[in-house]
N, C-alpha and C positions, 0 to 999 in steps of 0.2 A: 906235275901233271901225270895223271894215270892214263894208261892206254888199255882199251878193252880188246883182248885177243881171244881167239879160240883156245880153249884149255883141253877139251876132250870131245871126241866125235865117235858115234857108232854109226857106221855107214851101211845103208841099204839093209836094215833089219826088216823082218816081215812081221806085221801085226798078227798076233794069234788070237786075240779076242778083244771085244769091247764090252763096256757096261756103263750105260748112261746113268743109272740110278746109283751114284756113288758121289761122295763129296768132291772128287777131283784127284788128279794126278795120273801117272802112268807107271805100271809095275813092269820092271825090267829085270831079266836074268842077272843076278848079282855078279856073275863072272864077267859079263859084258860091262857092267858099271865099273868094277875093280880095274879091268884092263883099260878103260877109258879115263880112269881117274875121276870118275863122278861119284860123289858121295850121296848116300840116301838123303832125300829131302832137298837136294840141291836142284836149282832151276835148270830147265832144258828148254830149248826151242825144238819143236818137232816139225819137220818138213816132210809133207806127204808127197813122195815122188809120183805116186799113182794118180793123184788128183790136183796137186799144186797147193793144196790147203796147208796152212801153217797154224800152229797153236803153241802157246808157252804154258808150261806147267812145271811140276816138280816130280822127281822120281821116287818110287818106293821100291825097295829090293824084293825081287821074286826069287824063289829057290835057285841056287847055283846049278847050272847045268840043265835047267828046265826048258830053256829056249823061249821063255815066256816074254811077250811084249803085249801087255794088256792095257789098252787105253781106257781110262776111267773118267766119269763125270762128263761135263759139257763137251770136252774135247773129243769124246767118243762120237759126237755128231759129225765130225770132220774125217773120221777114219773108219774103215771096214776091215774085217778079217781078210788077210791076204794082201793088203796094201803094203807097199814098200815105204819105209820111213827112214829118215836120217835124224838122228839126235845130235844137236849142237849145244855145247856147254861153254860158256865164256867166263873170263875172270879179268880183273884189273891188275895191271903190272906197271911198275915204274919203267922209265925208259931204259934203265940199266937192266932190269929183269927181262924186259921185252927183247932186248938185243941177244939174250941167251935162250930165250924160250922156244921150245918145240912142243906142239900139241900132241897128245896121244890119240891116234886115229886107228880105230878098230874096224876091220873089214870082216863081215860075217857072211856065211853061206845061207842057203834058203831055209835051213832049219834054225837059224840064229846061233850057230856055233861059230867060234872064232876061226877065221881062215888065216888071218895074219894081222900084225900090228905094225903100222908104219911109224 
């Protein structure tokens, strides 16, 4: 049996831009993705702290150090610039792997720079 656990999390990032007319996804500063162990094109659940909305999509890397969090495509209808968002990334683990697993949780400041990693 496999267990679905949190693999990586970017906590309380600020949406910097939206663009509805785009095929989909969310562009995220690649430094944040690397720190959270989230690969380009990997699935994420986005939780909008400001509105309660949720959307599932995939990430594309934005330039490192840019602070970019740009919601693209239909998900942009649920987010606005300035909204606070949490990115949740999950993976499947065996029971043995799960017993040793610790997710990478990245806390960011109001400019989407890394404050600390838990």
